[in-house]
C-alpha positions in Angstrom: -12.6 -16.1 14.0 -8.3 -14.8 13.8 -8.3 -11.5 11.7 -5.9 -11.9 8.2 -4.1 -9.1 9.3 -3.7 -8.2 12.8 -1.9 -4.8 13.6 -1.1 -4.1 17.6 0.0 -0.9 18.9 2.8 -0.4 16.1 5.6 2.0 16.4 7.3 2.6 12.9 9.5 5.4 11.2 12.9 5.6 9.4 16.1 5.7 11.2 15.2 6.7 14.7 12.9 9.1 14.0 9.1 7.5 14.9 6.6 8.3 12.3 3.5 6.1 13.6 2.6 5.7 17.0 0.5 3.2 19.1 -1.5 2.0 15.9 -3.8 -0.8 15.9 -6.4 -2.4 13.3 -7.4 -5.4 11.6 -8.4 -6.7 8.0 -10.7 -9.6 8.0 -10.8 -12.3 4.9 -12.5 -11.2 2.1 -12.7 -7.7 4.0 -11.2 -4.1 2.1 -10.3 -1.9 4.9 -9.1 2.1 4.3 -6.5 4.5 6.2 -7.2 7.7 5.2 -5.3 10.9 6.7 -3.9 13.9 5.3 -0.6 14.2 3.7 2.1 13.4 6.4 -0.3 11.5 8.7 1.9 8.3 8.4 -0.3 5.8 6.2 3.1 5.4 3.9 4.9 4.0 7.1 2.2 2.6 8.0 2.3 0.1 5.3 5.8 0.2 4.3 6.3 -1.2 8.2 4.0 -4.4 7.5 5.2 -4.9 4.7 8.6 -5.0 5.7 9.6 -2.1 2.8 12.5 -0.1 4.0 10.1 1.4 7.9 11.1 -0.1 10.3 8.7 -1.3 13.1 10.1 -0.2 17.2 7.2 -1.4 18.7 4.3 -3.2 18.4 3.4 -6.5 16.6 2.1 -7.2 13.1 0.8 -10.7 12.5 -0.2 -12.2 9.3 -2.8 -15.1 9.5 -1.7 -15.6 13.1 2.2 -15.3 12.7 4.2 -12.7 13.2 6.2 -11.4 10.4 7.6 -8.2 11.8 11.8 -8.0 11.3 11.0 -10.7 8.6 12.1 -9.7 4.8 10.0 -7.8 2.5 10.3 -10.7 -0.3 9.5 -13.3 2.5 6.5 -11.4 3.7 5.3 -11.4 -0.1 5.6 -14.7 -0.6 2.9 -15.4 2.5 0.0 -13.7 0.6 0.5 -10.0 1.7 1.9 -8.1 -1.4 2.2 -4.1 -0.8 1.5 -2.0 -4.3 3.5 1.4 -3.1 2.8 4.9 -3.7 4.5 5.8 -7.3 4.4 2.1 -8.7 8.2 1.0 -8.4 8.1 -0.7 -12.0 10.3 -2.4 -14.3 10.5 0.7 -16.6 13.2 -0.8 -18.7 10.6 -3.8 -18.9 7.8 -4.4 -21.4 4.4 -4.7 -19.7 4.2 -8.8 -20.4 7.7 -9.2 -18.0 6.5 -7.4 -15.8 3.6 -9.1 -14.9 5.7 -12.3 -15.2 7.9 -10.9 -12.4 4.7 -10.5 -10.5 4.1 -14.8 -10.9 8.1 -15.1 -10.3 8.6 -18.7 -9.8 5.3 -20.4 -10.6 4.9 -23.0 -13.3 4.5 -22.0 -16.4 0.7 -22.9 -16.6 0.9 -20.3 -13.3 2.5 -17.9 -15.4 0.2 -17.9 -18.5 -3.0 -17.6 -16.5 -2.0 -14.9 -14.1 -1.3 -13.2 -17.8 -4.6 -14.0 -19.6 -6.4 -12.8 -16.2 -4.3 -9.5 -16.3 -5.2 -8.1 -19.7 -9.3 -9.6 -19.1 -9.2 -7.1 -16.0 -6.8 -4.9 -17.9 -7.7 -4.7 -21.5 -5.8 -1.4 -22.7 -2.4 -3.0 -21.1 -2.9 -5.9 -23.3 -2.6 -3.1 -26.7 0.3 -2.3 -25.0 2.0 -6.3 -23.7 5.1 -5.0 -25.9 5.8 -1.5 -25.0 8.2 -0.5 -22.1 6.5 0.5 -18.7 8.1 3.4 -19.3 6.5 4.7 -22.4 2.6 3.9 -20.4 0.8 6.4 -19.5 0.6 7.1 -15.4 -2.9 5.7 -15.1 -1.7 2.4 -17.6 1.3 2.5 -14.9 -0.8 2.4 -12.2 -2.7 -0.5 -13.9 0.0 -2.7 -14.5 1.4 -2.2 -10.8 -2.0 -3.6 -9.8 -2.2 -5.8 -12.5 1.6 -7.7 -11.8 0.7 -7.3 -7.8 -2.2 -9.9 -9.0 -0.2 -12.3 -10.4 1.1 -13.5 -7.3 -2.3 -14.8 -6.5 -2.4 -12.2 -2.9 -4.3 -13.3 0.2 -4.2 -9.4 1.1 -3.4 -7.1 -1.4 -2.4 -3.3 -0.3 -2.7 -0.5 -2.3 -0.9 2.9 -1.2 -2.4 5.7 -3.0 -3.4 4.1 -6.2 -5.8 7.3 -7.9 -2.6 10.0 -7.1 -2.1 12.2 -10.0 -4.4 9.9 -12.6 -7.2 11.3 -14.7 -10.8 11.1 -13.1 -11.9 8.8 -15.6 -9.4 6.3 -14.6 -9.3 7.0 -11.0 -12.8 5.5 -11.8 -11.3 2.9 -13.4 -9.2 1.9 -10.5 -11.8 2.1 -7.5 -14.1 -0.6 -10.1 -10.7 -2.8 -9.7 -10.8 -2.3 -6.4 -14.4 -3.1 -5.9 -14.5 -5.9 -7.5 -11.1 -7.7 -6.1 -13.1 -7.5 -2.9 -16.4 -9.1 -4.8 -14.1 -11.7 -5.8 -12.7 -12.6 -2.3 -9.2 -10.9 -2.0 -8.4 -9.3 0.9 -7.8 -5.4 0.8 -5.6 -2.7 2.7 -6.8 0.7 0.5 -4.3 3.9 1.6 -5.7 6.9 -0.1 -6.4 10.1 0.0 -9.8 10.6 -2.2 -12.1 9.6 0.8 -15.6 9.7 -0.6 -14.6 7.1 -3.4 -12.8 5.3 -0.6 -15.7 5.1 2.1 -17.7 3.9 -1.0 -16.4 1.0 -1.8 -14.7 -0.2 1.9 -16.4 -2.5 4.8 -14.5 -0.1 7.2 -12.0 2.6 7.6 -9.6 3.9 10.4 -8.4 8.0 10.4 -5.2 8.2 10.6 -3.3 11.5 12.1 0.1 12.9 12.7 0.7 8.6 13.3 -2.0 8.0 15.2 -5.5 6.6 14.7 -8.5 9.2 15.7 -11.7 7.2 14.5 -12.3 3.8 13.2 -15.5 2.3 12.3 -18.0 1.2 9.7 -17.5 3.1 6.2 -21.2 4.2 6.3 -20.4 5.8 9.4 -17.8 7.5 8.9 -19.0 8.5 5.9 -21.4 10.3 8.0 -19.4 11.8 10.8 -19.0 15.0 11.0 -15.6 15.3 11.5 -14.7 13.3 8.5 -17.5 15.1 6.2 -16.0 18.8 7.6 -12.2 17.3 6.9 -12.8 14.7 4.3 -15.6 14.8 2.2 -15.8 18.9 1.8 -19.1 18.9 3.7 -19.9 21.4 6.8 -19.7 19.9 10.2 -23.0 21.6 10.9 -24.5 19.4 8.6 
């Protein structure tokens, strides 16, 4: 069975500057796959090259459901069901919570949109209490919830999340990871870029470690969680363990 997302020997960067080199990874249907790595490793560039947002692919291929999407416009990629929640959330801050979620389901029938709103508020009750507030007025945690809710309103086949826990309080981080784990249980494929290796390896099926734009380790999340190098660098353990 072919992978839902198949990235092969990908080279990508910005304005002629190479950031990602010879990266290959796969995400299967219903899988939660993580990409770990230090700041500056190229994790965000990787996701942007896959989704067609800003980063330019200069080599290799990106296939989604067997279709070559390299060079395709970002909006077309999203319509195929590959939806990207970038770092920084990129909400429409002047619009209400309700309207941001509605935009996630833009172009769908009214009944679909209303169902998407209901599901968003069931998943994030905190947002329902703020549905008439502008996105600008929300806390950082609420904004991250809204960014995820807006993405889910389009019923993605694959959701890519870039550093969803950045800058959030521990209790909000725990809630975000509970949501991510629940998405996997419900069958939504997830490609997760995260600095919080401990929580990430607890919810992921498989993981890749990216350093200096290249994949240096990969395997089942449980194996990487016990790998001496991963424990020493990303989990705060000793490489002697």
